[in-house]
N, C-alpha and C positions, 0 to 999 in steps of 0.2 A: 375871890381867893385866886383863881387862875391868873388873873392879870397880875397880881403881886408876884406869883411864882415865876412868870415871864420876865418881869422887870429885875428881879433879884439877880439872876444869872447874867443878863445883859450889863447890869450896873458892875457886877464882879468882873466881868470880861473887860470892860472898859477900864476900871481901876487897875486890873492886873496888868493892862496893856500900858497904862500910863506909867506904871512902876518899872516895866522892862524895857521901855523905849529908850534908846541910847541917848545920852546927852549930845548936843551939837558938836562939841569937841571930840568925843569918841567917834561919831559919824564921820566927822572931817578926816579922822586918822585912817579910817577904812575906806576912803575915797578910791575909786578905781580908775586908772587911766584908760583912755579909749582912743583908738585911732582909726582913721578912715583911709581908704585906698580905692582908686579907681582902677580895678583889677585889669579889666579889659584894655585900657589905655596904657596901663603898666607893661602888659605883655606885648603890645604892639610898638611900645616906645623902646623896648629892649633892642640891642643890635642884632640879636638873633631873630626877634619879631620882625624888624625891618627887612632883614635878608629874607626871611620866609614869605613876607609879604611881596617882595620883588620876585622871588622865585615863581610864586603863584602868578603874578602878572605876566611875567615871560611865558609861562607855560599856557596860560589861558587867553592872552590877548589875541593871538593868531586864531584860535578857535572862535572867539568872540567876533573877530572881523569876517571870518567866513559865514557866520550865522547872520551877521548884519547884511552881508552881500546878498545872501540867499533871500533875505526878507526883502531887500530893495528889488531884486528880480521879481519876487512874486507880487510885490506892490506894482510894478511895471506892467506885469501881465494882466492884474486886475484893472488897471487904468485903461489898457488896451481894450480889455473886454467891455468896460463900462462905455468907452467912447465908439468903438467900432462894432459892438456886438450886434447892433441891429442891421448893419450891413454884411455881416457874415452869414455864411450858409449855416442851417441849423446844425449839421454835422460839425462843422468847424467850431462853432459857438459851444457845442456839447463837449468837444474835445478840449477846448481851452478851459471850461469849467471844470471838467474832470482833472485836468492837469493842475489847475489852481487849487482845487480841494485836496488832491493827493500831496501836492508840494507843501501845503499849509500843515496837513497832518504830520508829515515827515519832519518838517522844520520844528513844529511844537514837540514832537518826540525827541528830536536832537537837542533842542533847548532844555528840555526836562532832564535828559541825560547829561548834558553839560553842567547845568545847575547841580545835579546830584553829585557829579565828580568833584566839583569845586567845593561843595559843602563837606564832603567826605575828606578831602585834602586838608581844608580849614581845620575840621574836627580833630584830624590826627595831630595837627601842628598844635592846636590849643590844647589837646590833652596832654601832649608830652610836655609843652611849656608851662601848663597849669600846675603840674605835679611839681616841677622844680621851683616854680614861683611860690607855691605854698609852702614849701619847706623853708625858703628863705623868709617868708613872712613870719612863719612861726618862730624861727630862730631870733629874728629882728625883734619881734614883740617880746619874747622872753627876756632877750638881752637888755632891752630898754624899758622893761616894767610894764608893758601894755596888758591889760586884762582882756580886752576885746578888740578886734579888728574888724570893721564893717566895710563891706564893698558897696560903694555908692556909685558904681558904674550905671546902673539902671535909674531911670526916673521914678520907677516903682519902689525904690527903696525907701523905707519909712524914715530916714534921716531928713529932718527938715533944715537943720543948720549944723555946722561944724566949724569950729576955729581953723583957720588955714595952719596953724601949727600942729594940728592933729592929722593933717594929710601926710601920709608917708609914701605916697606914690613914687616921688623922685628919688628918695632914699633907696627904695626896694629896687628900682630900675638900675641904679648904680650898682648895688650889691649883685644883682643878677648878672649884669654884664662883667662884673669883676670875677664872678665864679663860672661864668659860661661864655668865654670870649668866642666870637665868630672868627673862623679862619677866613681870611680875605681871598678873593679869587685870584688876586694878582701873586698870593704867596704860594698857590698851588703849582706843583711842578708842571712843566709843559711836556708834552709828548713829542 
């Protein structure tokens, strides 16, 4: 008796589902348009993104070069200690080891600070540009009838395949550049 009671509701549920399932023609009429974008590539491909990347490079390349010089100096000191440490006086060897350890700690601290400063600057730029980019994507998707726009920048994105026609990255970059032109350095007034 219990088995019959369990089967009846299941059969009713299946038959009820079969009656309410949309016909294929109705399902096709309700098809949703989906677009994909490589968000990070779009941000970096805009004129503003390129200018910001160049500004970061100009700001941080000299600092990176200074860190690399200090690292080379420490490596040279380490090589000297390894090659000539046995012939040094114990005091000279101990002083060089202390200088090497202190220099390595200071260098690591400076590298951490430099990386933190770079990440903070990149974060500010991305946050500012991401807000503007998101507005453009939303307007573009609404205007072109897209129900969903998926960011496929990361390999972790669960999108396994998308038609090339669904990729709106280039269109979004064009719209971004049109709405947010970058003032060139040559157009700036000289002092």
